[in-house]
N, C-alpha and C positions, 0 to 999 in steps of 0.2 A: 736456552742459554742466553744470558744477558751480556751485552758488550759493556765493559767497564773501562773508564778512562780515569787515571789518577786525579786526585783533588788538585786544583790549581788556584791558589788563593790570590795571586796577583792579577791585576786588570789586564795586563798584556797577555798573560796566559789564557784568560777567559776569552779575549778576542781571538786568540789562536784556535781555541776550542770551537768557537762559533764558526770560524772559517772551515775547519776540518769537518764539523758536523754538516755544514751546508754542502760541502763536496760529497759527503757520504749520502745525503738525501737526494742529491742530483743523480747519483748512480743507482740508488735503490731505496725507495721510500719505505720498504718493509723493515729497514734497519731501525726505524723509530720504535717498533714494538720490542726490539731486542736490547735497547739501551737501558742502562741502570737508571731508575728514577732519581737516585741521589745525584747522578751526574747532571741530569736535566735541571734539577733544582739548583745545583751549584752554578749553572749557567743562566739562571733566571728564565728557564724555558719549560717549567713543569706543565704549563697550560697548553703546550702544543701537542700533547699526547693525544688529544681528541680531535685534532684538526684534520680536515680532508687532505690526503696526500698531495693531490694536484694543486690545491690552494697553497699548501706549505711550500711546494717546490717553486712557486712563483713569487713567494714572499721574501722580503729582506729579513733574514734571520737576526741580524743585529738590531733591527727596529722591534722585533718581537721580544727580545730579551728585556726583562724587568730589572736587570742589573745596571748600575751606573758604570759605564765603560770609559768615562772621560777623566775621572779623577780617582786614583787609587787611594788617596788619603781620605776621601769622603764617600764610602760605599753605601750611599743611600738609595734605596729602591726608587726608581722613576725620578730621581732628583734632577735629571737633565731633560725632562719631558718637553720643555719649551724649545729644545733644540731639534725636535722631530720635524721633518719636512715631508711634503707630498711630492713625489717625482713628476707628477703631471696634473694639470688642471682640466685636461680634456675629458668630456663626458665618456662614460663607459658604455659599451654595447648593452642594449636592454637585457639580453639574456645573461649578462654577468651581474646584474643588479639583484639585490635581495627581493624576494616576493613581497607583495604589498603587505600581507599580514605580518611578516617577520620584521620588516623595517618599522612598521607602526608599533609593534610590541617593543622593539628596541628603543624607539623614541619615548614611549611611556616609561620604560625602565630608567632612562636618563632623567626624565622629569621627576620621578619619585625618588631617585637617588639624591637629587638636589633638594627636593621638598622635605623629605624625611630621611636624612642620612643615617648610616649605621653609627652606633655608639662607638666613639673612639677615645673615650675618657681614659682608658687604661692602656692606650697605645704609647709605646716608648718613642722618643724622638727619632732614634736611628731607623725606625721602621715606618716613619711617616709617609703616607701617600697623599699627594696633593690633588684632590678632586676639585671639580668646579665649585666655586663658592656661592654663586648666585645664578638666577635664571637667565641672565643675559647670554650665557654660553648656549642656551637652548636655541635661541634665534640664529646665532652664528652657525650652529649645526644644521638648521633648516636651510639656510642659504648655501652652505657647502654641499649638502645632499643634492640640492637642485643643480649645482654645478657638475656634480657627478653624473647627472642624468635622470634622477628620480623625478617622476611626474609631479607637477605643481599641485594637482588636486589631491594626491596622496598626502603631501605635507600639510596642505591647508586643512584637510579633513582631520588630521591628528591634532593640530593646534586648536581648531574649533571645538572639538570634543572636550579638551581641557578647559577652554574658556567657558563652556556651557555647564561646567560643574560636575560632570560625571563621565567616566570612560569605562568601556567594556574591554577588559584585557586580562592576559595571564601574567603581565608584569607585576612585580611586587617591590616594595621598599626593601633595600638591602639589609641583611643581617650581619654581614661581615665587611671589613674594609682593610686591605683590598679584598675584593670579592673572591670567596673560596671557589675552587673548582667544583666542589659538590653543589654549592648554591647556584653557580653559573649553569650547570647542566640539569638542574632540577626543572621538571615540567609541572607547571601550576595550572589549575583549572581556570577557565575564563570567569571573571567576576566583575560586577559593577562597582567601581571604586570612586569615591567622592574626591573631587578636586576643589570643592567650594572654598575651603580656607585660603586657597592660593589664587582664586580667580581675580581678585582686585589687583594684585601685583602683576599677574600675567597679562591682564587686560591693559594696564598702564604701559607695560613694556611693549606690548603688541602695537599700541598706538604710536609709541616712540619709534619703533622699528619698521612701521608699516611702509614707509617710502623705500626701504631697503629690501623688503621681502619680494621675492620673484613670483608672488601669487596674491590673489585677493583673499581677504578674510571675511567670510560671509556670516556676520553675527552682529547683534545690536548691543553688545555689552561693552564696546570700546568707549572710553571717555573722550571728551573733547581735549585735544592736545593743549589748548589754551588754559585748561583747568588743572594741568599737571604742574606741581611745584617741586623744587629741589631743596632738601634740607641736609645739613651736614653737622657732624660733631667730631671734635678732635680728642684723641686719646693720648695720654702720656705714654711714651715708650718705656719698656723695661730696660734695666741695665744690661740685660743679656742681649748680645747681638750675634747673629749667625751670619758669617761671611760679610760682616759689616752692615747688615740690614737690621734696623731696629724693629723689634717685635712689640705688639701691644701687650699690656699687662695681663691679658687673659687670652686663652687659645680661641681661635675662630673655628 
């Protein structure tokens, strides 16, 4: 028998649902299997169905929701993602970190998501998800993972593999955006994937970020920083403005 909660279209009601759901999970994580999937989707929580109960109990359920809970007039999925914060910058105990293989696979999946993103040409504006636009975020992730306590040589090894033009991984370029639950849970075989088309850009960025990285990068593909130049181009903004922000005449 599934537990059903009436539909709640207003933001305030969704926030109340999240609080109630959190209380229910604290009492009994098995309630998750009894909830109506439509209710979870309405709260932006359909992806938690496969989460480990102990991990879920420790998580901030409001942060897990993909619904915009800040503005009832603009219900855009993940529209306020820039408001997310981390409660602590302290390193995690080693036994709470992802295993070496899993964090490496995750890093490669982030790389391929940026390098060869899913086709979003048919995505409507109201369902837009704002993923990272370029590779600079990859280096910020490496720095942040080290702050969490991930060993420097794990992170350096993943970056060097990309820089040397080929990685062995089960990660794949995404087929959906946002990533579907089916695709996220899919298990792929390990294959050797080429990163050669992106080595020049990644090597240039590595040279620029090198002083900020908390580890050495043992490779001979990095360019001399003195040979890196900056170019820019200005685009005319369209007449359409979203929240007062001018947009380019073409989608990025």
